[in-house]
N, C-alpha and C positions, 0 to 999 in steps of 0.2 A: 553547340559543341565545336568543336575542336577541329582545327581544320587538319586534314592527314598531315599535311606539312611539319605543322604544330607539332602533331604527336611521331612524328617521324624524328623532325629536331628532339626533341626530347628523350623520348629514346635513344639516340647517338648520343648523345651529351651524357648521361646516365649511365650507358654500358660503358663509354670511356671514363669515366669517374670513378667506376666500382673498379675498374683496371687501375690505372691510376693507386686509388686506396691503397688496391693490395699490394701493387709494388711500392708503396710506400711504408704499409705493416710491414716487408721484407727489408727495407732501410730498417728500419726502427730496430726488429730483431738483430740485423750487424751491429745498429750503434750500441743498442745494448748491449752484447753480448763481449765487447771488445771493453765497454765502462765495468762491466762487473767485474774481473780481472782487477780491477785497479783500485778496488772499493774498501781493502781490509780496514783503512783510521774511519770507515763512514759506514758501521754497518746498518745505520734505519736507512740511508739509500740504496747499498747492496740491499736491502733485504727489500724493500718498495719496486726497484729495478728490479727483479726476479718475478717478484708477485705479476707486475707490470707486463712480464715478459709471457708470461704464461697466460694471461688477458690479452696480449696483441697475436697470442696462436691462436685461440679462440675468437677473434675479430678476423681472424683471417679464412677461419672458416665461415664464416658467419658471409660473408665477400662473397664464398667459393659459392653457399648456400642458396644469395642472392642471384650472382650469376648464374648457374646452373636453372634456376627457373624462368631465367629467360631467356636460357638456352644458347647461354655466352659462357663462355672459358677466360683464364685470365690469360695477360700476357706473360708468359716464361722471358720472353727479352726482357721488357719491362722490369720483373720482377729482379732478374739477376744483375741487370743495370742499377738499378737502386741498391740492391744487397751493398754490390758494388763500390756505390760511392757511400753506403754508410763506415762500408771498414774505412775507406780513405778517410774521412770525416773524422773518424775515431780515433786513427791514426795517427791524424793532424797535431793533436794536443795529448799525445802519449809521454811526449820529449820534456812538453810545457811544465816549469815548475810548478805551476799554478792551472796545472789540469782541472781537478776538482773543478775549482770556478770557471773553467770554459764550459765544460761540459755542463755543468748546471747551467748554468745561461745557454746555452744550446739547447739544453734538456727542454727547458722552456718554451723556444719559441716554436720549437716540431711540434710540442705536446698543442700549445696554441694552434700553432697551421694543424694538424689534425683534426683539432676542436671543430673549425671552420670547416674544411673540408667536409665533412659528416655532416654539419647544420646542412650544408648546400647538397648533399645527397640527400636526406632529408625533407628540403624543399624537392629536388626535381623530382622525386619517389611522390612525393603526394600532386605534384604537376602533371604528373604521368600516369596516375592510377595505378602506382605500385605498391599498392596499401600491407600488403606481406612483408614487403621491405621495410616500410618504416619502424617497425618493432624490434628488428632487429639492428638495424642504424640508431636509433636511441638508443639500444642500449651499451653499442661501441660509444655513442658520445658519450652518455654518461662517463663511462672507466675514463675516458681522454680526460674529460674535467675533470676528475677526481683524481688524475696523474696531477693535471695544473695546479688544484689546490695542494696537494702535496708539495711539488716541487717549489710551488711561492711559498708555502708556510714554513718549509726547509731552509729556501737561502739563509736566512739570516741567523740560523743554526752553523748551517755549511762552511760559512764567510768564517763566524764566529772562531769554531777549530780552525779553520785553517791557520788564521790568525796566530791565536795560540798557538797549535803546533810551529808554525817558524818563526816565532817569538824563541821558543825552546830550543832552535836550534832541530826540531824533529824534519823529516821528512812531511809534507803535508800534504803531498797528492792521493798516496796509495803507499 
C-alpha cells in the first residue's frame, strides 16, 4: 500500500501538471491564431492548424473535466501568462522572411513538448489511481501525436514550396 506522503505527492504533481497543460493549451491557441493569419500560401498547413485549434479547445475542456473531478480548477494566471507568451513568440517570427520555416520548426518542437507532457500526466494518473482521467489524457496524447506526424510529414513540402516561391521572387512566408 502506498504511503500517504506518496499519495499526496502524486496528487499535487498531477494537479500542477494538469494546470500547466491547461496553460500550455492556451499558449498553443495563441500561437495558432497568429500563424493561421499568415498561411495563405500554405493552405494544407492552414487547414490542419484550424483543425488542431478545434482539437485544442476540446483538450482544454478535457483538462477542466479532470480538474473538476479532483475538486480543482485551472490557474487563470498561468493561462494568461502562457497565452501572452504564445502571442509574443508568434509575433517574433512575423517579420522574418522565413516565417513559415521558423514556425514549422517551432510547431514541431511545441507539439512534441505537449506530447511528452501528456505522457507524463498519464503516468501520474496511473500512479495516483486516477483511472477516469487516463482515457481523456490518451485521447489528447493521440491528437498531439497526430499533429506531430503531420508536421513531420509536411516539413519537406513546406520547405520545397518556400524555396520555389523565393526562387520565383514571390513572397514565400505568407
